[in-house]
KOLKEBA-850258 format. One record per residue: residue number from 1; residue in three letters; x, y, z of N, C-alpha, C, CB in turn. Coordinates in steps of 0.2 Angstrom, whole numbers. Glycine has a CB too. Layout:
<atoms>
- NUM, Ala, X, Y, Z, X, Y, Z, X, Y, Z, X, Y, Z;
...
</atoms>
This chain:
<atoms>
- 1, Unk, -472, 34, -202, -476, 33, -208, -471, 30, -213, -480, 39, -210;
- 2, Unk, -474, 25, -217, -469, 23, -222, -468, 27, -228, -472, 16, -225;
- 3, Unk, -463, 26, -232, -461, 31, -237, -466, 30, -243, -454, 29, -240;
- 4, Unk, -469, 25, -244, -474, 24, -249, -480, 28, -248, -476, 17, -250;
- 5, Unk, -482, 28, -241, -488, 32, -239, -486, 40, -240, -490, 31, -232;
- 6, Unk, -480, 42, -238, -478, 49, -239, -478, 51, -247, -471, 50, -236;
- 7, Unk, -476, 46, -251, -476, 47, -258, -483, 48, -261, -472, 42, -262;
- 8, Unk, -487, 44, -258, -494, 44, -261, -498, 51, -259, -499, 39, -258;
- 9, Unk, -496, 53, -252, -499, 59, -250, -496, 65, -254, -497, 60, -242;
- 10, Unk, -489, 65, -255, -486, 70, -259, -489, 70, -266, -478, 69, -259;
- 11, Unk, -490, 65, -269, -493, 64, -276, -500, 68, -276, -493, 57, -279;
- 12, Unk, -504, 66, -271, -511, 68, -271, -510, 76, -270, -514, 65, -265;
- 13, Unk, -506, 78, -265, -506, 85, -264, -503, 89, -270, -502, 87, -258;
- 14, Unk, -499, 86, -274, -496, 90, -279, -500, 90, -286, -490, 86, -281;
- 15, Unk, -506, 87, -286, -510, 87, -292, -512, 95, -293, -517, 83, -290;
- 16, Unk, -514, 99, -288, -516, 105, -290, -510, 109, -293, -519, 109, -284;
- 17, Unk, -504, 108, -290, -499, 112, -293, -497, 110, -300, -493, 110, -288;
- 18, Unk, -497, 103, -301, -496, 101, -308, -501, 103, -313, -496, 93, -308;
- 19, Unk, -507, 103, -311, -513, 106, -315, -511, 113, -317, -519, 105, -312;
- 20, Unk, -510, 117, -312, -508, 124, -313, -502, 125, -317, -507, 128, -306;
- 21, Unk, -497, 121, -316, -491, 121, -320, -492, 119, -327, -485, 116, -317;
- 22, Unk, -496, 114, -329, -499, 112, -335, -502, 118, -339, -503, 106, -335;
- 23, Unk, -507, 121, -335, -510, 127, -338, -506, 133, -339, -516, 129, -333;
- 24, Unk, -501, 134, -335, -496, 140, -335, -492, 138, -342, -492, 141, -329;
- 25, Unk, -489, 132, -342, -485, 131, -348, -489, 131, -355, -483, 124, -347;
- 26, Unk, -495, 129, -354, -500, 129, -360, -501, 136, -362, -506, 125, -359;
- 27, Unk, -502, 141, -358, -504, 148, -359, -498, 152, -361, -507, 151, -353;
- 28, Unk, -492, 150, -358, -486, 154, -359, -483, 154, -366, -481, 152, -354;
- 29, Unk, -484, 149, -370, -480, 149, -376, -473, 147, -375, -481, 156, -380;
- 30, Unk, -468, 150, -378, -461, 149, -377, -459, 152, -370, -457, 152, -382;
- 31, Unk, -456, 147, -366, -454, 149, -359, -446, 150, -359, -456, 144, -354;
- 32, Unk, -444, 155, -355, -437, 155, -354, -435, 150, -349, -435, 163, -352;
- 33, Unk, -428, 149, -348, -426, 144, -342, -428, 147, -335, -419, 144, -342;
- 34, Unk, -428, 154, -335, -430, 157, -328, -437, 156, -327, -428, 164, -328;
- 35, Unk, -442, 157, -332, -449, 156, -331, -451, 149, -330, -453, 160, -336;
- 36, Unk, -447, 145, -333, -448, 137, -333, -447, 135, -326, -444, 133, -338;
- 37, Unk, -442, 137, -323, -440, 135, -316, -444, 139, -310, -433, 136, -315;
- 38, Unk, -446, 145, -311, -449, 149, -306, -454, 146, -303, -451, 156, -309;
- 39, Unk, -460, 144, -306, -466, 141, -304, -464, 135, -300, -471, 140, -309;
- 40, Unk, -461, 130, -303, -459, 124, -299, -455, 125, -293, -456, 119, -303;
- 41, Unk, -450, 129, -293, -447, 131, -287, -451, 134, -281, -441, 135, -288;
- 42, Unk, -455, 139, -283, -459, 142, -278, -464, 137, -275, -463, 148, -281;
- 43, Unk, -467, 132, -280, -471, 127, -277, -468, 122, -273, -474, 123, -283;
- 44, Unk, -462, 120, -274, -458, 116, -270, -457, 119, -263, -451, 114, -273;
- 45, Unk, -455, 125, -263, -454, 128, -256, -460, 128, -252, -451, 136, -257;
- 46, Unk, -466, 130, -255, -472, 130, -251, -474, 123, -250, -477, 134, -256;
- 47, Unk, -473, 119, -254, -475, 112, -253, -471, 109, -247, -474, 107, -259;
- 48, Unk, -465, 111, -246, -461, 108, -241, -462, 112, -234, -453, 109, -242;
- 49, Unk, -463, 119, -235, -464, 123, -229, -471, 122, -226, -463, 130, -230;
- 50, Unk, -476, 121, -230, -483, 121, -227, -484, 115, -223, -488, 121, -233;
- 51, Unk, -482, 108, -225, -484, 103, -220, -479, 103, -214, -482, 96, -224;
- 52, Unk, -473, 106, -215, -469, 107, -209, -472, 111, -204, -462, 109, -211;
- 53, Unk, -475, 117, -206, -478, 122, -202, -485, 118, -199, -480, 128, -205;
- 54, Unk, -488, 115, -203, -494, 111, -201, -492, 106, -195, -498, 108, -206;
- 55, Unk, -487, 102, -197, -485, 97, -192, -483, 100, -185, -479, 93, -195;
- 56, Unk, -479, 106, -185, -478, 110, -179, -484, 111, -175, -473, 116, -181;
- 57, Unk, -489, 114, -179, -495, 116, -175, -499, 110, -173, -500, 120, -180;
- 58, Unk, -499, 105, -177, -502, 99, -175, -499, 95, -169, -503, 94, -180;
- 59, Unk, -492, 96, -169, -488, 93, -163, -490, 96, -157, -481, 92, -165;
- 60, Unk, -492, 103, -157, -493, 106, -151, -499, 104, -148, -494, 114, -152;
- 61, Unk, -504, 101, -151, -510, 99, -149, -511, 91, -149, -516, 102, -153;
- 62, Unk, -505, 88, -151, -506, 81, -152, -506, 77, -145, -499, 78, -155;
- 63, Unk, -503, 80, -140, -504, 76, -133, -511, 77, -131, -499, 79, -128;
- 64, Unk, -514, 83, -132, -521, 83, -129, -526, 79, -133, -523, 91, -130;
- 65, Unk, -524, 78, -140, -529, 74, -144, -526, 67, -145, -529, 78, -151;
- 66, Unk, -521, 65, -142, -518, 58, -143, -523, 53, -143, -513, 57, -138;
- 67, Unk, -528, 53, -139, -534, 48, -138, -538, 48, -145, -538, 49, -132;
- 68, Unk, -539, 53, -148, -543, 54, -154, -539, 56, -160, -549, 58, -153;
- 69, Unk, -532, 55, -160, -528, 58, -165, -529, 55, -172, -521, 57, -163;
- 70, Unk, -530, 48, -172, -531, 45, -178, -538, 46, -181, -531, 37, -177;
- 71, Unk, -543, 47, -177, -549, 50, -179, -549, 57, -182, -555, 49, -174;
- 72, Unk, -545, 61, -179, -545, 68, -181, -541, 68, -188, -541, 72, -176;
- 73, Unk, -535, 64, -188, -531, 64, -194, -535, 61, -200, -525, 59, -193;
- 74, Unk, -539, 56, -199, -544, 53, -204, -549, 59, -206, -548, 47, -201;
- 75, Unk, -552, 62, -202, -557, 67, -203, -553, 73, -208, -560, 70, -197;
- 76, Unk, -547, 75, -206, -544, 80, -209, -542, 78, -216, -538, 83, -206;
- 77, Unk, -539, 72, -217, -538, 69, -224, -544, 68, -228, -533, 63, -223;
- 78, Unk, -549, 66, -225, -555, 65, -229, -558, 71, -231, -560, 61, -225;
- 79, Unk, -558, 76, -227, -560, 83, -229, -556, 86, -235, -560, 88, -223;
- 80, Unk, -549, 85, -234, -545, 88, -239, -546, 84, -246, -537, 88, -237;
- 81, Unk, -547, 78, -245, -548, 74, -251, -555, 76, -254, -549, 66, -250;
- 82, Unk, -560, 77, -250, -566, 80, -253, -566, 86, -256, -572, 80, -247;
- 83, Unk, -562, 91, -253, -561, 97, -256, -557, 97, -263, -556, 102, -252;
- 84, Unk, -552, 92, -263, -549, 91, -270, -554, 88, -275, -543, 86, -269;
- 85, Unk, -558, 84, -273, -563, 81, -278, -568, 87, -280, -567, 75, -275;
- 86, Unk, -570, 91, -275, -574, 96, -277, -571, 101, -282, -576, 100, -271;
- 87, Unk, -564, 103, -281, -561, 107, -285, -559, 105, -292, -554, 109, -282;
- 88, Unk, -560, 98, -293, -560, 95, -300, -565, 98, -305, -560, 88, -300;
- 89, Unk, -570, 101, -302, -575, 104, -306, -575, 111, -307, -582, 102, -303;
- 90, Unk, -570, 114, -303, -569, 122, -303, -563, 124, -308, -568, 124, -296;
- 91, Unk, -563, 130, -309, -557, 133, -313, -551, 132, -309, -558, 140, -314;
- 92, Unk, -546, 130, -313, -539, 129, -311, -535, 135, -310, -535, 124, -316;
- 93, Unk, -536, 140, -314, -532, 146, -314, -536, 152, -314, -526, 146, -320;
- 94, Unk, -536, 156, -309, -541, 162, -309, -538, 168, -313, -542, 164, -302;
- 95, Unk, -534, 167, -318, -532, 173, -322, -525, 176, -320, -537, 178, -322;
- 96, Unk, -522, 172, -315, -515, 175, -313, -510, 173, -318, -514, 172, -306;
- 97, Unk, -505, 177, -318, -499, 176, -323, -494, 172, -319, -496, 183, -325;
- 98, Unk, -495, 165, -320, -491, 160, -316, -483, 161, -317, -493, 153, -317;
- 99, Unk, -482, 164, -323, -475, 165, -325, -471, 170, -321, -474, 165, -332;
- 100, Unk, -475, 175, -318, -472, 180, -314, -471, 178, -307, -477, 187, -314;
- 101, Unk, -466, 181, -304, -465, 179, -297, -471, 181, -292, -459, 183, -294;
- 102, Unk, -474, 187, -292, -480, 187, -288, -485, 182, -290, -483, 195, -289;
- 103, Unk, -486, 181, -296, -492, 176, -298, -490, 169, -295, -492, 175, -305;
- 104, Unk, -483, 167, -296, -481, 161, -293, -482, 160, -286, -474, 159, -295;
- 105, Unk, -480, 165, -282, -480, 165, -275, -488, 165, -273, -477, 172, -272;
- 106, Unk, -492, 169, -276, -499, 168, -274, -502, 161, -276, -503, 173, -279;
- 107, Unk, -500, 158, -281, -502, 151, -283, -499, 146, -278, -501, 150, -290;
- 108, Unk, -493, 147, -276, -490, 143, -271, -493, 143, -265, -482, 145, -271;
- 109, Unk, -495, 149, -262, -498, 150, -256, -505, 147, -256, -498, 158, -254;
- 110, Unk, -509, 148, -261, -515, 146, -262, -516, 138, -262, -519, 149, -268;
- 111, Unk, -511, 135, -265, -511, 128, -266, -507, 124, -260, -507, 126, -272;
- 112, Unk, -504, 128, -255, -501, 125, -250, -506, 124, -244, -495, 129, -248;
- 113, Unk, -512, 127, -244, -516, 126, -238, -518, 119, -237, -523, 130, -240;
- 114, Unk, -519, 115, -242, -520, 108, -241, -514, 104, -238, -522, 104, -247;
- 115, Unk, -508, 106, -240, -502, 103, -237, -501, 105, -230, -496, 106, -241;
- 116, Unk, -503, 111, -228, -503, 114, -221, -508, 109, -217, -505, 121, -221;
- 117, Unk, -514, 108, -219, -519, 104, -216, -516, 97, -215, -525, 104, -220;
- 118, Unk, -513, 94, -220, -511, 87, -220, -505, 87, -215, -509, 85, -227;
- 119, Unk, -501, 92, -215, -495, 92, -210, -498, 92, -203, -491, 98, -211;
- 120, Unk, -503, 96, -202, -507, 95, -195, -509, 88, -194, -512, 100, -195;
- 121, Unk, -512, 85, -198, -515, 79, -197, -509, 74, -196, -519, 76, -203;
- 122, Unk, -504, 74, -200, -498, 70, -199, -495, 70, -192, -493, 71, -205;
- 123, Unk, -495, 76, -189, -493, 77, -182, -497, 73, -178, -492, 84, -180;
- 124, Unk, -503, 73, -179, -508, 69, -174, -507, 61, -176, -515, 71, -176;
- 125, Unk, -504, 59, -182, -503, 52, -183, -496, 51, -181, -504, 51, -190;
- 126, Unk, -492, 56, -179, -485, 55, -177, -480, 53, -182, -484, 49, -171;
- 127, Unk, -481, 56, -188, -477, 55, -194, -471, 60, -193, -481, 57, -200;
- 128, Unk, -466, 58, -197, -459, 62, -197, -460, 68, -201, -454, 58, -199;
- 129, Unk, -460, 74, -198, -461, 80, -201, -455, 82, -206, -461, 86, -196;
- 130, Unk, -449, 80, -205, -444, 81, -210, -445, 77, -216, -437, 80, -207;
- 131, Unk, -446, 71, -215, -448, 67, -221, -454, 69, -225, -449, 59, -219;
- 132, Unk, -459, 71, -221, -465, 73, -225, -463, 80, -229, -470, 75, -220;
- 133, Unk, -460, 84, -226, -458, 91, -229, -453, 89, -235, -455, 96, -225;
- 134, Unk, -448, 85, -234, -444, 84, -240, -447, 80, -246, -438, 80, -237;
- 135, Unk, -451, 75, -244, -454, 71, -249, -459, 76, -253, -458, 65, -246;
- 136, Unk, -463, 79, -249, -469, 83, -252, -465, 89, -257, -473, 87, -247;
- 137, Unk, -460, 92, -254, -457, 97, -258, -454, 95, -264, -452, 101, -254;
- 138, Unk, -450, 89, -264, -447, 86, -269, -452, 84, -275, -442, 80, -267;
- 139, Unk, -457, 80, -273, -462, 78, -277, -465, 83, -281, -467, 73, -274;
- 140, Unk, -468, 88, -277, -471, 94, -280, -467, 98, -285, -474, 99, -274;
- 141, Unk, -461, 99, -283, -456, 103, -287, -455, 99, -294, -450, 104, -284;
- 142, Unk, -453, 93, -293, -452, 89, -299, -458, 88, -304, -449, 82, -298;
- 143, Unk, -464, 86, -301, -470, 86, -305, -472, 92, -308, -476, 83, -300;
- 144, Unk, -471, 98, -304, -473, 104, -307, -468, 106, -313, -473, 110, -302;
- 145, Unk, -462, 104, -312, -458, 106, -318, -460, 101, -324, -450, 104, -316;
- 146, Unk, -461, 95, -323, -464, 91, -328, -470, 94, -331, -465, 84, -326;
- 147, Unk, -475, 96, -327, -481, 99, -329, -480, 105, -333, -485, 101, -323;
- 148, Unk, -476, 110, -331, -475, 116, -335, -472, 114, -342, -471, 121, -331;
- 149, Unk, -467, 109, -342, -464, 108, -348, -469, 104, -353, -458, 103, -347;
- 150, Unk, -473, 100, -350, -478, 96, -354, -483, 101, -356, -481, 91, -350;
- 151, Unk, -485, 106, -352, -490, 111, -354, -488, 115, -359, -492, 115, -348;
- 152, Unk, -482, 117, -359, -479, 121, -365, -480, 117, -371, -472, 123, -363;
- 153, Unk, -479, 111, -371, -479, 107, -377, -486, 106, -380, -476, 100, -377;
- 154, Unk, -491, 105, -375, -498, 104, -376, -501, 110, -379, -501, 101, -370;
- 155, Unk, -501, 115, -375, -504, 122, -377, -511, 121, -378, -501, 123, -384;
- 156, Unk, -514, 117, -375, -522, 116, -375, -524, 114, -368, -524, 111, -380;
- 157, Unk, -531, 114, -367, -534, 112, -361, -532, 104, -360, -541, 113, -361;
- 158, Unk, -533, 102, -354, -532, 95, -352, -537, 93, -347, -525, 95, -348;
- 159, Unk, -538, 87, -346, -544, 84, -341, -542, 86, -334, -545, 77, -342;
- 160, Unk, -548, 86, -330, -547, 87, -323, -548, 81, -319, -552, 92, -320;
- 161, Unk, -548, 75, -322, -548, 69, -319, -543, 67, -314, -549, 63, -324;
- 162, Unk, -537, 70, -315, -531, 69, -310, -533, 71, -303, -525, 73, -313;
- 163, Unk, -537, 77, -303, -539, 79, -296, -544, 74, -293, -543, 86, -297;
- 164, Unk, -548, 71, -297, -552, 66, -294, -548, 60, -291, -557, 63, -299;
- 165, Unk, -543, 58, -294, -539, 53, -292, -535, 55, -285, -533, 51, -297;
- 166, Unk, -533, 61, -285, -530, 64, -279, -534, 64, -273, -527, 71, -281;
- 167, Unk, -540, 66, -275, -545, 66, -269, -547, 59, -266, -552, 69, -271;
- 168, Unk, -547, 55, -271, -548, 48, -268, -542, 45, -264, -550, 43, -274;
- 169, Unk, -536, 47, -267, -530, 45, -263, -530, 48, -256, -524, 46, -267;
- 170, Unk, -532, 54, -255, -531, 57, -249, -537, 54, -244, -533, 65, -249;
- 171, Unk, -542, 53, -247, -548, 50, -243, -545, 43, -241, -554, 49, -247;
- 172, Unk, -542, 39, -245, -540, 32, -244, -535, 32, -238, -538, 29, -250;
- 173, Unk, -530, 37, -239, -525, 37, -234, -528, 39, -227, -519, 42, -236;
- 174, Unk, -532, 44, -227, -536, 46, -221, -539, 40, -218, -541, 51, -222;
- 175, Unk, -543, 36, -222, -546, 30, -219, -541, 25, -216, -551, 27, -224;
- 176, Unk, -535, 24, -220, -530, 20, -218, -527, 22, -211, -524, 19, -223;
- 177, Unk, -526, 29, -210, -524, 31, -203, -529, 30, -198, -523, 39, -204;
- 178, Unk, -535, 30, -199, -540, 28, -194, -540, 21, -193, -548, 30, -197;
- 179, Unk, -540, 16, -198, -540, 9, -197, -533, 7, -194, -541, 6, -203;
- 180, Unk, -528, 10, -195, -521, 8, -193, -520, 9, -185, -515, 11, -196;
- 181, Unk, -524, 14, -182, -523, 16, -175, -530, 15, -172, -520, 23, -175;
- 182, Unk, -531, 10, -168, -537, 9, -165, -539, 14, -159, -537, 2, -161;
</atoms>
């Protein structure tokens, strides 16, 4: 899979993390360097590990599903895109303290489910797991850091339209996977 496609996937998968980082920054007031870095680092670790774990699981069934791999990958990506669109209308933060390590780990785990699913789909599309994990982890970590810093400065609510864009991107990448492999 091309780097631009991996970047688009990573951007789309990072939207929830960035949204949470924005909210955490806006709610936290003044952040210490440790609390500024904690959430983005936890998000980056989960964002790198989840698609790698999903890819490993997907590669175990890829040979059995190779005939329908692109259809399955498309269905999974469209489903994740739909869930992302649906979550644009739901609450971003369920009252967890994102600046604490337990809160950051809980949020990292909850936002990595989509990355796990996409990793599974990427194994069926024969994508490079290492590239996927590195790109996703790096993009998520950097965008989450930018989000927490911007949120700290904003201190107010922000629009959920970014999730709509992310959902559309995942659906588009899923459809591309279907059309690219007959």
